[in-house]
N, C-alpha and C positions, 0 to 999 in steps of 0.2 A: 449785451452792451454793458459797459462799465458804469458804476455809480458816478454821478457828478461829472459826466463827460463834458458838459458845457463849460464847467469850471476849468477842467483840464485844458480844453482847447483855448480858453481865454488866457491861461498862463502861457501857453505856447505862442499865442498871437503877439505877446508882448516881449518874449524872451530875446528875440533878435535885436530889437532896438535898444533894449536895456543893457544887454551884454556888450553890444558895440559901443554904447555910451560909456560903460564902465572901463572898457579897454582904453578908450580915448582919454578918460579922466586920470586913470592910474598910469597910463603911458607904458603899459606892458601887457604881455599875454596873461591869460587868467587860468587859474585852477578851476576845476568843476565847482568846488565849494564856494569860491568867489563868485562864479557865475550865478549860482543859485541865490547867494546872499544879496548880491547887487540887483538881481532881478525881482527881489521880494521886499524892497524898501517900502516903508509905509508912505513915503512922500512920492513914490513913483520912480521916474527916471533918475539915475544917479547924477549928483551934481558936486560931489567931493570924494576924494579918496580917504578911506578910513584907516586909522592906525590900529594894527592888530594888537590885541591884548590890552588896549587902552580906551578906545572910543566906545561909548555906549551908543547903540544904534536902535532905532525903532523899525520893526519888521511887520509884514503883513502875511502871516502863515495862511496856507490854503485850506487846512483842515485841522481837526482836533480829534484825539481818541482818548477815552476815559475807561479805566478798568474799575470794576465794582467796588473794590476796597477804597480807592481814592475818589471815585466818582461821587460817593455819598457826600463827603465834605465839600467837594468842588461844586456840586449841584445845590447843596444847602447854601453855599455862598452866592451862587448865581441867582437863586430865588430872592436874594436881598438886593439885587442889582437894579431892579425896576425895568427889566426888559421882557417883551412878550415872546421873543424867539431868538435862538442863537444866530449870530451874525455870519458864521461860516459853517460849512458842513461838519457835523460832530456826531460821534457814535459812542455808545456805552456798551461795554462788553462784560458779561458776568462769568468770570473765570477764576477769581481768587477765593471765593467763599465755599468751595467744594472740597471737602476733606477726603483724602485717599485712605481707604481702609479695606473694604470688602470687595471692591471691583466697581466697574463703571455704573451699572444699573442701580445697584443698591446705594452707592455713594451719592449719585445724582438725586435719587429719591429722598435720601436723608437731607441733602442740602436744600432741596425745594421745600422740605418741611421746616427745618430749623431756621432757614434764612428767608422764608417767604415774605416776611414783613419788609425786608430790605429790597428783595427783588421786585416786589410790587411797587415800592416807593420809586425805585429807579426807572421802572417801566412807565409809571404814570408821569414822572417828571420829564422823561424823554419824550413821551407822547405830547405833553403839554407844550414843551418848548422847542419841538422840532428836531430832536436827536434820533438817529437810527438806533435801534435796540437789538442787541444780540443776546439771546436767552442763555440761561445756564446750560452747559453742555454743547453750545455752538462751537466753542473752541477758545484757544488762548489768544488774547488780544492781538499780539504781534504777528502771529501766523495768519489770523483772520485779516488783519490790515494788509499784509503782504499779498494775500490772495485776492483782495477785493478793492483796496483803496490806494495803496502806494503807487506812485507813478514817477518816471524819470524826470528830474529837474524840479520836482515839487518841494515845498517846505511844509512840514507839519510839526505840531507839538503834541505831546501826550502826557497824561499824569502817571507815567511809569517810566523809570529810568531806562528801560529797555525798548522804549519807543524807537531808539536808534537802529533797531532791527531793519526798519524800512530803507536804510541806506543800501541794503542789498539790491534794491530796485532803483538805485540812483537818486534817492531823495536826500535832503538835509532834514532829518527827523530828530527831534530833540526832546528829551525828557524834562518835564517841568513840574512844579508844584501846582496844586489846584487853583491857587490865586492867580497864577500866570494864565492858566486856561480860562478863568473867569474873565480876565481882561479881554481876551480875544473873542470869547463867546459874546461879550457885551459890545463888541464892535470897536474896541480900542486897539491901539498899537501894542505889539509885544516887544519888550526891550531886552537886548542881549549885548554884552560886551563883544565887540567884533573879535572873532576867535583868531588865535594863532593857527598855523597850518603845519601839520606833520605829514610828510609824504612817505608812503611805504611802497617801494618798488619791488614787485614780485616777478622774478625770472623763473625759467624752467617750468615744470609742470608736476602737479601732485600725482603720485602713483603709489601702488602697493597699499601699505597700511596707513600711510599718512592721509590726513583729511583736512578740509578747511578749518576745522576746530583747532588743529595743531598750529595753524598760522597765527591765530589770535593768542593761543597759549604761549607761543614763541614770543610774540610782540609783548605780551604782558610780562614775561620774564625779562625782557630787555628794558622796558621803560618804567616798570613798577606800577603799583596801584594808584599812584597820583601823577605819573609822568605825562599823562595826556590832559591834565587840567587846563581848562580854558582854550583847548585846541580842537580843531577838526582833523581827523585822520583820513587821508585820501589815499586809496589803494590804486595802483596803476601798473601797467606793464603786461607782457605776454602771459605771465602767470595769472594775473587778475582776469584777463579775457578768457582764459581756459577753464575757469571755474563756473559752476552752475549758479543760477540766481539765488537759490536757497542756501548754497554754500557761502555766497557773499553775505547773505543775511546773517548767518551764524557768526561770521567775523565781525560784522558791524555790531551785532547784538552785544558781544562781550567787550566792545569798546568802552562800555559803561564801567567795566572793571579796571580800566586804567584811568578813569576819571575824565575821559574825553567828552567834549561837548556833544559830538556825534562822529560817525565814520561814514564814508560813502565810496561808491565805485562809479565810474563813468558808464553811460549807457552803451550796451553792446548786444551781440546776438543772443547771448544766454538770457538776457532780460527780455528781449523780444520773444524768444521761445516761451518763456514763462508767462508773459502777458497773453499770448495767444492760447496757451494751454489752459489758462484760467478765464477764458471767454472774454478777453479784453483786447480783441484785435483792433477795435477802434482806437484804443490808446496807443497801441504799437504803430498803427498807421500814422497817427498824429505825431508821435515822437520821431518817426523816421523822416518827416519833413524838416525837422530842425535838429537832427541828431548831432551835428557838429557843435551845437550849443548845449548839449547835454553830457558833455565830457570835457576834460581839461584840454587846453590848447596843445598842439603838438610840440611847440617850443618848450612848454612847461615840463612835459614828460621826457623830452630829450635832454634837458639840463635842469633837473629838479632842484639842485643845490641853490640855484639862483632865485627860486620862487617859493620854496618852502622854508620854514624856520628850522626844521630838522628833517633829515632824510634817513630812512632805514632801508636796507636792501636785504631781501631774503630769497635764497635760491630754493624754490619749491622742490626741485629734484633731489636736494640733499636733506629734506625735512624728514624727520622720524617721529613716531608717535610719542606724545608727551602726556604726563599727568601733572596737574597743578594742584598744590595744596600740601598739607591740610590747613584749614583756618584762614587762608588768604588765597585769592585767585591768581596771584602773581609769583608764587614759588614754584618754579618749573623744574621737572625732573624727567629724564628720558626713561621710557619703559625698559624694564629688564634689570640688568646688574647694577646700574646706577641707583635705581630705586632700592634694591636689596641693601646696598651699602648705607644709603642715607636713612632708610627706614630703621635699620638696626642701630645706627648711631643715635637716632632720636627716639627710639622706642615706640615707633609707630606699629600698630598691629598689622602683620603681613596677611593674616587671614581676612578675606573679604566676605562680609555677611550679606550685602545687597549690591546689586547693580541696577541703576535706574536710568531709563532712556526716555527722553522727551523734553519738556519745558519749552518756553518760547525760543530757546536757543537751537535746539536740535530735535524738532518734531515734525519735519517735513516728510513727504513721501520718500524722497531720496534717502533721508536719514534712516527711516524705518526699513527700507529695502536693503540697504547695505548692512545694517545690524542683523536683519533676518537671514542674510546669506551666511553669517557666522553661526546663527542658531540652527540653520538647516544643516550645516556641516556637522554640528554636534549630534544631531539626530542620525544623520547618515553614517557617521563614523563611530557611533556607539559611545559617545562621550557623555558621562553622567554630569548633570548640573551640580556644582559645588556650592553655589550661593543662590539666594532668591533674586528674582528678576521682576521689575515693574516697568510698565510702559504707559506713557501719557501721550496719545496722539495730539497733534497740534490743532486740529479742527475736525468738525464733523465731515467735511469734504475729504480730508486726508484719511480719517478713520474708515469711512464708508468705502472709499476706493481701496485702501489697504486690506480691508476685510474681503472685499470682492475678489481681489487678486491673490488671496491666500497668505498674505504676509502676517496678519495677526494670528492666523491659525498655526503658523510655524512656531511663534512664540508660545502659544497656548499648549502646544505639544510638549514644551519644556516646562510646563506648569507655571509660566509667567502670569502675573496678574495684570490684566488690562484695566487701567484706571480711566476715569472720565477725561474727556477732552478739556483739560483744565490744568492749572498750574500745579496743584497738588504738593508733593514733597519739596518742590523747588522753592516754595515760599513758606515752608513750615506747616503746610496743611497735610500732615501725614500722621495718622493715628498708629504709630509704630509701637509705642510703649504706653502702658497705663501710668507709669511713674517715670517720666523722662529724666527728671533731675537726678535720680539715683540709678539710672541705667548704666550698664557696663561699658568699659572701654572697647571700642571696635572700629573697624574701617569699612567705608562704603565707597563705591565708585559711581559717578553719574555724569551724564552729558549736559548738566545744567550750567549755570554761569557763576553762581556764588556758593561759597563753602565756608562762610563764617561759622564760628562755634554756635551750636544749637540751631543753626539755620533750618536744616531739613526736618529734624525729628525732636527738637527740644532737648536733646541729650548733649551736655557739654563735653562728654567723652567720645562722641562720634567724630572720627577723623574722616572728613569727606574729601575726595579727590576728583578733580574735573578732567574728563577725557572725551574723546570722540565717541559717538554711538557704537561704532564697530569695535573699538578697543574696550569700551565698557562691557559690551556683550562677551568678548573673549575673556576678559578678566573675571567677570561674574561666573562664567562657565568653569574656568580654571580654579577660581576660589582663592587666588593669591594676588596680592597687590603688585608683586614684582614679576608677574608672568609677562613674558615677551613673546607674542604670537609669531614673530618673525624668526625666532631661533629656538624656542622651547617646545618640547613635545609633551603630550599628556598620555596617561594610561587609560585605555578605553575599557568597556565592560568585559572584553575578551582577553584582557591582560596585554594588549598590543600597544606599542608606542605609536601615536599618531600625531600629526601636526595639522594646524589650520592652513588652508590655502588663503590667498589674498582675498579680501572682501570684494564683492561685486554688487552692483545695484543699478537703478535706473534714475537718471536725472529727473524724468517726468514719467508718469504712468503710461506704458505702451498702448493701453486701450483708452487713454484719456481719463480725466477726473469724472467722478459721478457722485451724486448725492441726492437723497430724497427730500430731506428737510434740513436746510442749512442753519435754521434757528434764527433767522432775521425777521424783525418786525419793523415795518415802516411807521413813522409817526403820522398823526392826524394832520391834514393840511391846515386846519384851523384848530389849535389846541386850547382856545380860550375857554371852552366848556369843560375841560378836563379838571377834575378836582383832586388835589393832593392832600392826603390826610396823614398827619403825624400824631400818634397817640401821645398825649402829654406824660403818660406814665411808662412809656416805652423805655427799655434798657438798651435798645439798639439804635434809636434815632432821637435826635434832639435838635430843635430849631435853634439857630444861632442868635446870640446877642452881640452887638458891636463891642469891640474892645475900646477901652478908654485910653486916650493918649497918655503916655508916660510923662510928658512934660520935659522942660529943660533944666529942672533942678532935681537931680537924682543924688541924694545923700543918705548915708546910713544903710547902704545896700549890703546885705549879708552874703557871705559865700555859702552857696548851697552844696556844691560838690566841685572838687578839683579832680577831673577825670584823668586817669593814667593810661597812656598808650592808645591803642586803636579804639575809637569810639564812633561806630557807624550808626546809621539810622536804626539798625536792628537793636543796638544797645540803648538808643534814646527812646524808641517806641517800637517794641517788639511786635512781630507778626504772629503767626501760628494761631493759638486760641484767642489772642487779642483782636484778631481781625473782625470778630463779631461786634466789636464796639466802635468800628471806624466811623459810624455815623452819629456817635454820641460823645461829644468832646469831654464832658465831665467824667464819664465812666472810663473812657480809654486813657484819660490822664492818670489813672491809677497805675499805669505801667511806665510813667515817665522816668527815664534814666535808670531803670531798675537793673539794666545790664551793664551800666558803666562801672568801671573799677575805681573805687575811692583811693586816691593817691596816698592817703595817710594811714590806711590800714589794709590796703590791697584786697578789700572785700567789695562785693556788689550789694547794692541796695541797703547800705548801712552807713549813714552819715550822722555827723554831730550837729545837734541843734544849739544855736547860741542863745535860745530862749530859756533852756533849762539844763544845758550841758549833757543831755542824754543822747544816745544813739538810736536811730530808728530808720524806717524805710524812707527813701528819697521823696516819693509823692506825699507821704504823711507829714514829713518835715516841711515840705514846701507849702502844704495847705495851712500848717500852723503859722508860718511866717505871713502868708496871705491874710489869714484871719486877724493877725496883729497889725495889719497895714504896713508890712515891711517888704520891700522889693528885694529880690535876690539876684545873684550872678552865678553863672556856670563858667568854670575855667577848663580848658581842654588842650590837647596836644595837636599834632600834625594831622591834616586831612580830616578834620572833625566833620562829621556828618556824611562820610563816605557811604556809598551804597544807594539804597532806594530813594526815589523822589518824594516819598511820603511826607506831606507837609504837616502831618500830625507831630512829627519830631520838632517842629517849630511852634505849632499851635498849642501843644500841651504845656511847654514851659511858659508861653505867654499867658495861658489860662490860669496857671498856678503861680503867677507873680514874678517870673523871671524877667528882668528888665534887659539884661545884657548877657552875651556869650563872648568870652575873651579867650582866644586860642592862638596856637602857633600858626595854623593855616586852616582854611576851610575847603571842603568839597563845594564845587560850584553851585549845585542845585540847592543845597542846604543853606548856604549863605544868602541866596536870593529869597528862599522861603522865610528866613528870619526877618529880612528887610520888609517883605510883603505884610508880615503880621505886626509891623510897627515896633520892632525890637532893635536893639543895638547889636550888630554882628561885628566884632572888633578883633584885630590881631595884634600880638605883641610887636612893637617896633624892635625890641631886643628880646629874642626868644629866651635868653637866659633869665629874664624876669619871671618866667613861669616858676622858677625855683624859689622866688621871693614870697610866693603866696603861701600863707599859713592857714591852719584849720579854723582859727577864730577871727579871721580878718573881716574888716568892714571897709567898704569902698565909698569914696566920695568923688563924684564926677565934677571936677573943678571948673571946666570951661564948656560945658554942654550948651550953654546959652550962646556959644559962638560956633555951634555945629555947622560946618560948611564943607563943600567938596574939596578934597586935597589937604584939609587941615586936620592933623592928628588931634585926638582928644587926650587930655591929661587926667589921670586917675590918681587920687591920693589913697594909699592903702594903709589903714590904721590897724596895727597889730594889737593883740590882747594886753601886751605890757605897756601900751601907750606909744611905742615907737612907730615911726612912719616911713614908708617908701613911696616914691613918686614913679609912676609907670606911664610911659607914652604908648598910646594905643592907636594903630593905624586903622583906616577904614576905606571902603571903596564906594561910599554913597555919593550919588550925584544929586543935583537939585531936586529932581522928581522923586527920588527915593527918600530924601530928607523930608519931603512933603508927606510921604506915606507915614514916616515916623511922627511928624507933627499932627497928622490927622488921627493917628492911632492904628491905622492899617491902610493898605492899598484899597481894600474893599470900602472902607469908610469914604475914601476920596471918590471912588466910582459912584457911590450912592449920592454923594453931595453933588457931583457934576450932573448926574442923571436927573436929580431933583430940580 
């Protein structure tokens, strides 16, 4: 039986009336995304039609998922909220703090030793406040959620940007910062700007070397890394119905790489098969009773241009394998000769040193089986492995079943390294180099989702390319970035020219899933007696102190850094070795903006202090300003805060005295995170004003005492020669969010209301 089946049945009991009411109020047929949104309004039945991309709406998510790196700060905040138990079903998953190095058993043992303090803290907090707890090694959060918790027509939020993976099972699942999760765990509404809608019509059917991964790689190449911002992407058509549930999950997962709020598919037979295979027949039976309410209306899919803000059509029968990268997930290149030409032009290394298969994006049984069919051919045809190969299974259920069925054994015969059921290299938890900063230029191929510089191994010279698991396997075996398995042959150990046949695999395990210990721990029914201890001298965990309101008179604010170009959450708060400090705000603040490029000298972590005229590290400079009682401002470019949902990228600047972030445009989650922490997240009314900002500038906020929804703020910029410029800054704060600012943070407001 499924977890929380009563909650799921309750959702389905209300969906008919609520969707029918929404159709009547809007006066039109509805997309799936609209059905889920309107059926999850905080106030219950719909009573007005919302304007996409404009109206802020309060929602009531069905459940929450936390991963260990972000759960620490989220739960530290929840402990301050004055609640005895979480208000909605919530789970904690330990998947980020396990470093890939020597293989699954050794790496898990090391993680349990080095991070025991954090794991014990998370387990005890989960036990006390009623959260389900998935132990280290149980699996990657999004694969575990898909196997156990996701359900068609549901709404969930999670403290990881790839929470969107659950869209593969027909959910509206959205990545958020920890403060958003705290709101919902504390029994409050969750606020979201009503999303725009992008429809992707899939015709034809995937075959041969093409894979679901290639669909989202194609979409990313079409719309760019920010083209989905503030939008839900809804896939439909015969091609959508022909794909497996986990294939749909892969597509939704990487929707985060185009900035989409989330992505989703309508309920269909592949989802029903997956539910039954993962022992959730009760969910499938309940969904079948209301299945027409768990997908978009026929009229919408017949005439999508009338109902979506943008429509993209892709013929899956014409799709060919793609590689996206390096350094950005939206630079798309066809496998083979196209890659040869582009790689040579850009001096990308054609030799591939590693192939990596897994991550939350592609670690299902189907993914491993299709990749193993290529590995098996290499063994059978005498093809020698030219690169190294690493595998991260998505969950213990997938790993145990794949081992039982001989899939992992095939990889091991090629000397592949089987890593723990965890994120590993995908989030920088990969001990590849002893000195990554000075490591050589090289190329790797992986089935992950992100490929920003230094993301996987800390080496700025690693060129990472994203591909399907089967193409990753083929390229790793061939050892060349421009290898095209559809046309190119390889020389085997006997000197013969041989070619790979098309990959094959199983949508679901023929003998069913099996697992001995899935790694789940249920919480105490009454956690009031559970004691949570945090050592005051710990370097890993630190209890939080409330932020002080910044006030409505911000003058003499100094420029901390003007970031040039792409500035993701990886640049603002790096992962990798810094993950160990995710529960200690002061310690992790030592990585604040150390990856951002200073526009004045094009260096990282090297900014000028207006206190003494000297250059130093960003965190050190910020701490000096803070000690002097001076607030600072960060200036940035487009899509600032792209990438992970980590709220540390907002909490660290807040902790070190940054009062405002002024950019050309924001990524959605990061803008919300700044608001939640009581900061000013502003955008240039005139993007060209970015060029007016000089290295020694001081900012005065002229009319902050008139801070109001829809009213831009005026900033006086005083240059070192005494001259001044006036800049108009836009914002998207509503009345409630302005109250967060006035209180010092959203958490401060929750505490006051609970008190």
